[in-house]
DOSEKOL-253864 format. One record per residue (C-alpha): residue in one letter; x negated, y negated, z. Coordinates in nm, 4 decimals. Layout:
% residues N
<rec rest="A" u="X" v="Y" w="Z"/>
...
END
This chain:
% residues 193
<rec rest="M" u="0.3458" v="0.4229" w="2.0462"/>
<rec rest="S" u="0.2355" v="0.1335" w="1.8257"/>
<rec rest="K" u="0.3756" v="0.0656" w="1.4841"/>
<rec rest="I" u="0.0398" v="0.1426" w="1.3222"/>
<rec rest="A" u="0.0342" v="0.4823" w="1.4910"/>
<rec rest="D" u="0.3854" v="0.5510" w="1.3687"/>
<rec rest="A" u="0.2741" v="0.4746" w="1.0068"/>
<rec rest="L" u="-0.0190" v="0.7162" w="1.0188"/>
<rec rest="P" u="0.0298" v="1.0727" w="0.8896"/>
<rec rest="D" u="0.0962" v="1.3374" w="1.1566"/>
<rec rest="N" u="-0.2539" v="1.4785" w="1.1310"/>
<rec rest="A" u="-0.4239" v="1.1377" w="1.1632"/>
<rec rest="D" u="-0.6136" v="1.0026" w="1.4641"/>
<rec rest="H" u="-0.3714" v="0.7644" w="1.6397"/>
<rec rest="D" u="-0.6472" v="0.5202" w="1.7316"/>
<rec rest="A" u="-0.5818" v="0.2039" w="1.5253"/>
<rec rest="V" u="-0.9374" v="0.0903" w="1.5869"/>
<rec rest="S" u="-1.0628" v="0.3757" w="1.3715"/>
<rec rest="L" u="-0.9592" v="0.1970" w="1.0504"/>
<rec rest="V" u="-1.1845" v="-0.0563" w="0.8805"/>
<rec rest="S" u="-1.0879" v="-0.2826" w="0.5902"/>
<rec rest="I" u="-1.2541" v="-0.2084" w="0.2574"/>
<rec rest="P" u="-1.4009" v="-0.5229" w="0.0993"/>
<rec rest="L" u="-1.2884" v="-0.6079" w="-0.2555"/>
<rec rest="G" u="-1.6434" v="-0.5563" w="-0.3816"/>
<rec rest="E" u="-1.6081" v="-0.1867" w="-0.2891"/>
<rec rest="R" u="-1.2567" v="-0.1601" w="-0.4401"/>
<rec rest="R" u="-1.3638" v="-0.2143" w="-0.8017"/>
<rec rest="R" u="-1.0389" v="-0.0811" w="-0.9458"/>
<rec rest="D" u="-0.8480" v="-0.3536" w="-0.7612"/>
<rec rest="W" u="-1.0108" v="-0.6106" w="-0.9800"/>
<rec rest="F" u="-0.7877" v="-0.4842" w="-1.2589"/>
<rec rest="F" u="-0.4779" v="-0.5708" w="-1.0561"/>
<rec rest="V" u="-0.6206" v="-0.9147" w="-0.9566"/>
<rec rest="V" u="-0.6885" v="-1.0024" w="-1.3220"/>
<rec rest="M" u="-0.3498" v="-0.8672" w="-1.4470"/>
<rec rest="F" u="-0.1610" v="-1.0582" w="-1.1719"/>
<rec rest="A" u="-0.3486" v="-1.3758" w="-1.2709"/>
<rec rest="I" u="-0.2437" v="-1.3293" w="-1.6298"/>
<rec rest="F" u="0.1110" v="-1.2517" w="-1.5317"/>
<rec rest="A" u="0.1232" v="-1.5579" w="-1.3012"/>
<rec rest="S" u="0.0106" v="-1.7796" w="-1.5888"/>
<rec rest="T" u="0.2828" v="-1.6463" w="-1.8189"/>
<rec rest="S" u="0.5392" v="-1.6905" w="-1.5424"/>
<rec rest="F" u="0.4358" v="-2.0554" w="-1.4884"/>
<rec rest="L" u="0.3594" v="-2.1462" w="-1.8505"/>
<rec rest="T" u="0.6128" v="-1.9615" w="-2.0730"/>
<rec rest="D" u="0.9043" v="-1.8459" w="-1.8578"/>
<rec rest="P" u="1.0252" v="-2.1905" w="-1.7454"/>
<rec rest="V" u="1.1115" v="-2.2673" w="-2.1106"/>
<rec rest="T" u="1.4271" v="-2.0555" w="-2.0846"/>
<rec rest="L" u="1.5306" v="-2.2486" w="-1.7680"/>
<rec rest="L" u="1.4925" v="-2.5790" w="-1.9433"/>
<rec rest="G" u="1.6663" v="-2.4884" w="-2.2675"/>
<rec rest="R" u="1.6331" v="-2.2645" w="-2.5664"/>
<rec rest="P" u="1.2708" v="-2.2090" w="-2.6740"/>
<rec rest="D" u="1.1882" v="-2.3972" w="-2.9932"/>
<rec rest="P" u="0.9362" v="-2.2286" w="-3.2261"/>
<rec rest="N" u="0.8591" v="-2.5612" w="-3.3827"/>
<rec rest="S" u="0.7821" v="-2.7350" w="-3.0595"/>
<rec rest="R" u="0.4538" v="-2.9166" w="-3.0087"/>
<rec rest="W" u="0.3887" v="-2.7191" w="-2.6922"/>
<rec rest="F" u="0.1025" v="-2.4794" w="-2.7536"/>
<rec rest="M" u="0.2784" v="-2.1802" w="-2.5931"/>
<rec rest="S" u="0.5843" v="-2.2197" w="-2.8121"/>
<rec rest="R" u="0.3713" v="-2.2252" w="-3.1279"/>
<rec rest="F" u="0.1643" v="-1.9299" w="-3.0063"/>
<rec rest="V" u="0.4430" v="-1.6986" w="-2.8861"/>
<rec rest="Y" u="0.7652" v="-1.8062" w="-3.0462"/>
<rec rest="H" u="0.6694" v="-1.9407" w="-3.3840"/>
<rec rest="S" u="0.5308" v="-1.6035" w="-3.4920"/>
<rec rest="G" u="0.8730" v="-1.4535" w="-3.4309"/>
<rec rest="T" u="0.7195" v="-1.2074" w="-3.1873"/>
<rec rest="D" u="0.9928" v="-1.2233" w="-2.9256"/>
<rec rest="S" u="1.3068" v="-1.2933" w="-3.1147"/>
<rec rest="L" u="1.5260" v="-1.2062" w="-2.8226"/>
<rec rest="I" u="1.3719" v="-1.5009" w="-2.6334"/>
<rec rest="L" u="1.4518" v="-1.7350" w="-2.9222"/>
<rec rest="V" u="1.8229" v="-1.6281" w="-2.9172"/>
<rec rest="D" u="1.8144" v="-1.6755" w="-2.5357"/>
<rec rest="P" u="2.1298" v="-1.4946" w="-2.4279"/>
<rec rest="R" u="2.2418" v="-1.5278" w="-2.0626"/>
<rec rest="F" u="2.0876" v="-1.2041" w="-1.9431"/>
<rec rest="V" u="1.7450" v="-1.3176" w="-2.0831"/>
<rec rest="Q" u="1.7883" v="-1.6484" w="-1.9115"/>
<rec rest="V" u="1.8520" v="-1.4722" w="-1.5810"/>
<rec rest="T" u="1.5717" v="-1.2131" w="-1.6215"/>
<rec rest="V" u="1.3087" v="-1.4609" w="-1.7416"/>
<rec rest="G" u="1.4303" v="-1.7301" w="-1.5000"/>
<rec rest="T" u="1.3662" v="-1.4849" w="-1.2170"/>
<rec rest="S" u="1.0178" v="-1.4380" w="-1.3501"/>
<rec rest="A" u="0.9599" v="-1.8140" w="-1.3609"/>
<rec rest="V" u="1.0907" v="-1.8816" w="-1.0155"/>
<rec rest="L" u="1.0288" v="-1.5648" w="-0.8076"/>
<rec rest="F" u="0.7683" v="-1.3463" w="-0.9770"/>
<rec rest="G" u="0.5203" v="-1.6249" w="-1.0533"/>
<rec rest="V" u="0.4873" v="-1.7071" w="-0.6871"/>
<rec rest="F" u="0.4765" v="-1.3389" w="-0.5941"/>
<rec rest="Y" u="0.1882" v="-1.2787" w="-0.8348"/>
<rec rest="V" u="-0.0134" v="-1.5347" w="-0.6386"/>
<rec rest="V" u="0.0837" v="-1.3556" w="-0.3202"/>
<rec rest="L" u="-0.0260" v="-1.0268" w="-0.4730"/>
<rec rest="I" u="-0.3599" v="-1.1742" w="-0.5723"/>
<rec rest="Y" u="-0.4145" v="-1.3007" w="-0.2196"/>
<rec rest="A" u="-0.3164" v="-0.9659" w="-0.0664"/>
<rec rest="F" u="-0.5426" v="-0.7655" w="-0.2999"/>
<rec rest="V" u="-0.8443" v="-1.0000" w="-0.2494"/>
<rec rest="R" u="-0.8057" v="-1.0081" w="0.1301"/>
<rec rest="G" u="-0.7000" v="-0.6443" w="0.1642"/>
<rec rest="R" u="-0.3642" v="-0.7207" w="0.3339"/>
<rec rest="E" u="-0.1660" v="-0.4048" w="0.3888"/>
<rec rest="W" u="0.1648" v="-0.5813" w="0.4566"/>
<rec rest="I" u="0.1986" v="-0.6167" w="0.0742"/>
<rec rest="R" u="0.2874" v="-0.2433" w="0.0281"/>
<rec rest="L" u="0.6632" v="-0.2596" w="0.0684"/>
<rec rest="P" u="0.7126" v="-0.5937" w="-0.1142"/>
<rec rest="A" u="0.4894" v="-0.4591" w="-0.3989"/>
<rec rest="V" u="0.7141" v="-0.1506" w="-0.4337"/>
<rec rest="F" u="1.0300" v="-0.3664" w="-0.4433"/>
<rec rest="Y" u="0.8656" v="-0.5985" w="-0.6988"/>
<rec rest="A" u="0.7688" v="-0.3027" w="-0.9156"/>
<rec rest="G" u="1.1272" v="-0.1686" w="-0.9145"/>
<rec rest="M" u="1.2592" v="-0.5107" w="-1.0209"/>
<rec rest="V" u="1.0014" v="-0.5485" w="-1.3011"/>
<rec rest="V" u="1.0571" v="-0.1995" w="-1.4381"/>
<rec rest="M" u="1.4322" v="-0.2438" w="-1.4357"/>
<rec rest="G" u="1.4327" v="-0.5972" w="-1.5831"/>
<rec rest="T" u="1.1789" v="-0.5250" w="-1.8466"/>
<rec rest="G" u="1.3440" v="-0.1909" w="-1.9269"/>
<rec rest="V" u="1.6786" v="-0.3575" w="-2.0009"/>
<rec rest="Y" u="1.5078" v="-0.6347" w="-2.2018"/>
<rec rest="L" u="1.3139" v="-0.3862" w="-2.4133"/>
<rec rest="A" u="1.6131" v="-0.1552" w="-2.4624"/>
<rec rest="V" u="1.8229" v="-0.4410" w="-2.5995"/>
<rec rest="G" u="1.5354" v="-0.5691" w="-2.8135"/>
<rec rest="L" u="1.4547" v="-0.2203" w="-2.9569"/>
<rec rest="L" u="1.8008" v="-0.0727" w="-2.9883"/>
<rec rest="G" u="1.9893" v="-0.3939" w="-3.0682"/>
<rec rest="D" u="2.3315" v="-0.5047" w="-2.9739"/>
<rec rest="A" u="2.5100" v="-0.4741" w="-3.3060"/>
<rec rest="P" u="2.7941" v="-0.2543" w="-3.1744"/>
<rec rest="L" u="2.8766" v="-0.5212" w="-2.9138"/>
<rec rest="F" u="2.8894" v="-0.7919" w="-3.1768"/>
<rec rest="H" u="3.1014" v="-0.5755" w="-3.4081"/>
<rec rest="L" u="3.3459" v="-0.5318" w="-3.1251"/>
<rec rest="A" u="3.3437" v="-0.8976" w="-3.0174"/>
<rec rest="C" u="3.3099" v="-1.0705" w="-3.3565"/>
<rec rest="G" u="3.4590" v="-0.8222" w="-3.5968"/>
<rec rest="P" u="3.3132" v="-0.5517" w="-3.8176"/>
<rec rest="D" u="3.1697" v="-0.8057" w="-4.0651"/>
<rec rest="S" u="2.9332" v="-0.9424" w="-3.7971"/>
<rec rest="A" u="2.5717" v="-0.8996" w="-3.8937"/>
<rec rest="Y" u="2.4429" v="-1.0449" w="-3.5639"/>
<rec rest="D" u="2.2061" v="-0.8369" w="-3.3557"/>
<rec rest="Y" u="1.9464" v="-0.8875" w="-3.0801"/>
<rec rest="K" u="1.6847" v="-0.6572" w="-3.2254"/>
<rec rest="F" u="1.3168" v="-0.7520" w="-3.2160"/>
<rec rest="V" u="1.1821" v="-0.8758" w="-3.5489"/>
<rec rest="S" u="0.8508" v="-0.7039" w="-3.4723"/>
<rec rest="A" u="0.8928" v="-0.4198" w="-3.2263"/>
<rec rest="A" u="0.5160" v="-0.3544" w="-3.2092"/>
<rec rest="K" u="0.4341" v="-0.7194" w="-3.1119"/>
<rec rest="S" u="0.7147" v="-0.7371" w="-2.8639"/>
<rec rest="L" u="0.6023" v="-0.4133" w="-2.6970"/>
<rec rest="A" u="0.2428" v="-0.5417" w="-2.6880"/>
<rec rest="Y" u="0.3616" v="-0.8552" w="-2.5069"/>
<rec rest="N" u="0.6061" v="-0.6848" w="-2.2650"/>
<rec rest="L" u="0.4928" v="-0.3271" w="-2.1919"/>
<rec rest="P" u="0.1999" v="-0.4348" w="-1.9618"/>
<rec rest="Y" u="0.4498" v="-0.5589" w="-1.7053"/>
<rec rest="P" u="0.6238" v="-0.2335" w="-1.6283"/>
<rec rest="L" u="0.3043" v="-0.0292" w="-1.6807"/>
<rec rest="V" u="0.1108" v="-0.2387" w="-1.4260"/>
<rec rest="A" u="0.4071" v="-0.2265" w="-1.1892"/>
<rec rest="L" u="0.4024" v="0.1532" w="-1.2017"/>
<rec rest="L" u="0.0275" v="0.1568" w="-1.1499"/>
<rec rest="L" u="0.0846" v="-0.0756" w="-0.8522"/>
<rec rest="V" u="0.3220" v="0.1672" w="-0.6913"/>
<rec rest="A" u="0.0631" v="0.4462" w="-0.7374"/>
<rec rest="R" u="-0.1989" v="0.2149" w="-0.5843"/>
<rec rest="M" u="0.0283" v="0.1396" w="-0.2817"/>
<rec rest="W" u="0.1169" v="0.5038" w="-0.2278"/>
<rec rest="R" u="-0.1325" v="0.5514" w="0.0567"/>
<rec rest="V" u="-0.0306" v="0.4380" w="0.4064"/>
<rec rest="H" u="-0.3435" v="0.2217" w="0.4226"/>
<rec rest="P" u="-0.4348" v="0.1270" w="0.0678"/>
<rec rest="F" u="-0.7074" v="-0.1225" w="0.1661"/>
<rec rest="A" u="-0.8621" v="0.0600" w="0.4666"/>
<rec rest="R" u="-1.0611" v="0.3660" w="0.5479"/>
<rec rest="R" u="-1.1552" v="0.5467" w="0.8613"/>
<rec rest="R" u="-1.4447" v="0.4073" w="1.0475"/>
<rec rest="A" u="-1.7580" v="0.6274" w="1.0419"/>
<rec rest="R" u="-1.8215" v="0.7748" w="1.3839"/>
END
């Protein structure tokens, strides 16, 4: 049996020719993903490399630094601890390119993107979840332990609402992506007989 036939549900017709690709124009909801991945790619390429090159400077002349960091929106990025460098560095190097691949796959209706999309979603939900947990809950107990009880240092977000507004779209879209990729053939339908 072919691999396509193996991937079909048990009650499906095993004739691979019976599937036809659905054009993007008929998949209107997929435009949401294309637009979101384009926005995410731009943040990966424009803002995330800053942590790889050094600590973000809110007083920098670079427009993204003034827009995002000067307002104190993402204070955890400004502190730039090692786990943030690793998480955001992964976004700059790996996710940015993958967003472009996702855009291509959604526009062209390429079904090979299913499994990589699910892995990507897991990585984004985990990474963003840790980042948001530290930013919302803080790390004061760790600093009390490491620096003494008089330490007032903490990684809490200055503005939790703004930080959530910037960061929650990533795991939410990732979870929607998993729901979108749930079907065996997310970009195809049976050919009318």
